[in-house]
N, C-alpha and C positions, 0 to 999 in steps of 0.2 A: 503495499500499501503507499512505498515510498514514492518519489517523485520519478523515478527510472521505472521503477515496476508498474504503476499507473500507465505509464506512456507504451510499457511492454505490453500491458493487458489489452491495451487499446487497438493496439496496432495487427494484435494474434485475432482478437474478433472480428476487427473489421476487414483484415487482408487476407486471413488465410480461413477462406470458405470449409477446407476439409478438417480443421480443428475440432476434435468431436467433443471437447472440453477443458478447459482450463481449471485445472485445481491450484487455490492461492492458500495458501498456510497462513494463517491470520492470529495473532495473539488477540486477545482483549486487552483493551487499552483507554483508560479515564473511563471506565465504568459501561466503556461499550463494548457489545458482541461482536464478532467477524462479521456477521450476516449484518446488523447494524450498520456497521462501516462501510461495509460496500452497497448498501443501501445510499450512505451520503455520498459513497465514491459517484453512484452514476449520477449524480445531480451535478457533478462539477462539467465546467464549460467541455475540458478536453473529451467527454464523452457526447458531444451534442451530437455529431454524426452519426453513432451508433444508435441513439435515441431517436433519431430523426429517419433517417434511413435504414437501419437494419435492428429494430428493437429485437427480434426474437433471439440474435445472438448472444443476447444480456444472460439469458438460460443456461449458457454453456460455461459461465464463472462459476463454479463451486466453492465457495470456503470452507476450509478446512481449520477448523481449529486447532490451534497449535503452537509452538514455540520453540525456536533453534536452542533454547537452555536448556532444555531435556532429552531424555534419552529417544529415539523414536520420534524425534520435534515434539514429543507430548501429544500424538495423534493418537487418537483411538482406534482400539485393533482392529476391528472390520475395517474400517474406512483406510487403514494403513495397509491393508490386506488387499482392498480394490487397487488403492495406488501401485503397489508393488506389482499387480498384476496389470495394468493399462497404460500406465505413463512411461511415454519414451524419450521424453525431453527433459531435463532439470534446469531452471534459470536460480540460481541463487544469488540475490539480492540482499538479502538480510543483512543486517550491522547496527549497531550500536555508532553514532556518528557523533557521539560525544567526545571533541576531541581530546579534552583532557579529564576522563574517565580514571578511574584510578586503574593502575596496571591489571589488577586480577580481573576487574569488571571486564575490561576490554580483551583481554585473553579469552576469558568465558566465554564471551559473544561473538566476536570476530575469528577468532581462531579455533577454539572448542567447536564453537556454533558449526562453522564450515565444514570440521572432521566431523558432527553428525550427520551433517547432510552428506557429506561422502559418504558415510557408514549407510546410510539409506537407501542411496544411489545404488551400492555396491548388489542392492535386492531385488533391484528392477528388472524383471524379467525380461522385459523390450528395449532396455536403456540404450538410445543411440549417440544422445548427447548429452552433456554437461558444462554449461555455462555458466561461469562463476565473474561477477561483476565485481572488481576490486577497484582502487585507486591509483592512478598515476603516481600520488604524492607519496605512495609505499618508498622511493626509493630517492630523496632528496638529493644523495649524494650525485645522481648520474644526471651527467649534462642532457643527452640525450636516450630517450627510450626506444627499445628494439620492440617489433611484436615479436616476443617470444615468450618464454616461461622464464621468468628469473628467481636465482637462488634466495630462500628466505635469509634473514640476516642473523639465524641462530634456526638450530634443530627445533622446529614447531613442537615435537614430540616431548625433547628433552626441558624445553621453557614451559611447556604444561604439566611434565612432571613436576617440576621444581614448585612451580606456582602452587600444586595441589597440598603441598606440604608448609611451605612457606608461610607465616601468619600475614596477615594485612600490614602490620606493620615494619616486618621485614623485608617484604617486595615491595614496595614504596620507598624505603632506605635504598633497596638495591634499584629502583626503577633508574634513575638516570643513566648507571654504568650497562643498564640493558639496551635502553632506547638509545644509545649511542648518538648517530648522527639523525635518529629521527625526532622531528618536533615536537611530538606528542603520541600519546598511546595509541590513538587510532592509526596514524600511518604505520606504527610500528605493528600493530595487531592485524593490520589486513597487511602487512608484508608476510 
């Protein structure tokens, strides 16, 4: 439901007539259910051409209650099985955009959250593509970014393992040396 997620949903529903459905994993936020968040989204100017020209495609968007902070993304078991059986493409856009979030929080959302989505992707029977949206700001020390997979600043599994046993105070003390050239926890955890 973020900016680029909304753009992607609109484009898929408007321009890809063969898409059977789009499952959108959405968490409850500010007391609003995923369903009510979708209802609010449909009212945005971005979706005007769908509302006017192809209102029937709105039924193809299926909100899935979930959150990348949980194993299996917190998705209910039957719906998870349906996703594993049907989905062929995953677009992973979820992230915490809080630039100055505590390192442990950013790691849990942006790094471990991505790992959880990858774990789910491995269980999809028809997986054809996994698209992960990150940010060019992950590599502030690069003068030019090539379109290729770049190495992370440290082994993400080791960083997550350390964060799992370090206290919040300990990891906050170590954060400046962990972040190195990264200007904030967002850039580091996305890298």
